[in-house]
N, C-alpha and C positions, 0 to 999 in steps of 0.2 A: 578843654580846661584853659582858663585865661589867667595868666600870671604876668604882670607887667615886668618887662626886662628879661623874661625867661628865654626868649629866642636868642638874645645875645649871649647869655650864659651857656646855652646849649651849643651855639656855634663855636664858642671859645674852647669848650671842653670836649667836643666831639672828636673822636679819634685819638685823644690823649688819655683821658680817663673816663670817658663816657662813650659807650658803644650801644648800638641798637641791633637786635638780632631776634629771629624766630627760631634759630638753631639751638635746640636744647643742650647740645654738647657745650655751648658757650657758658652754661651755668657753672662748669667746673672752674672757670677763671673768675667768676663774678663773686663779689662780696655782698652787693646789694642788687636786687632785681625789682624793677618797677613794672607792675603788671596792670595793664589796661584791659578791662573786661566789660563786655556788653552785659548789663544786668537788667533784664526786662522786668517789668512789674507784673505780678500775678493778676490775672483777670477774673479768676473764679476760685471757688473753694476756700478752705481755711487760709487765712493770710492774704485774702484778696486786697489789692491796692498796695501791697507791700512789695519791696524789692526781693527778687529771687536771688539769694546769695549762693546757691549751690554751684553756679557756673564758676565763680571766683574760687570757691573751695576746691573744686575739682582741678582747676588749673594749678593752684598752689600745691596740691598733692602730686600732680604731674611733675612740677618743677622739683619738688622734694625727691622724687624717684630718680632724678638724674644727678642731684647734688651729691658731691663726695665729701663736703664739709658744711658747717653751719652757714646759713645765708639769712640775710634780712630781705623779706619780701614786702614791698610797699604796694598797696592796692588803692586805686582810686575808683570808687563806686559812684556811678551816676544813676540816680533813681529815675531818670527819664528814659532809661534804656539805651542811651547813646554811648558810644565809645568816648572815653575821656582822654 
């Protein structure tokens, strides 16, 4: 994902109010969760050529299973199948 100036914003906020983790227990302290998911394109059958959204939905449900309060989950879907 390309966003001009994003690297500087991340650098300034990291460790203050922006944290990166794969530890699901960290969701307890989070208000917003940015989820980057590999979303491959279906190659056959119904919906061929469209993005498979089930991967992101499964991860969102997984996050919800750990959350003890309401959360905002932000997802970036890349139709090329790359991580965003």
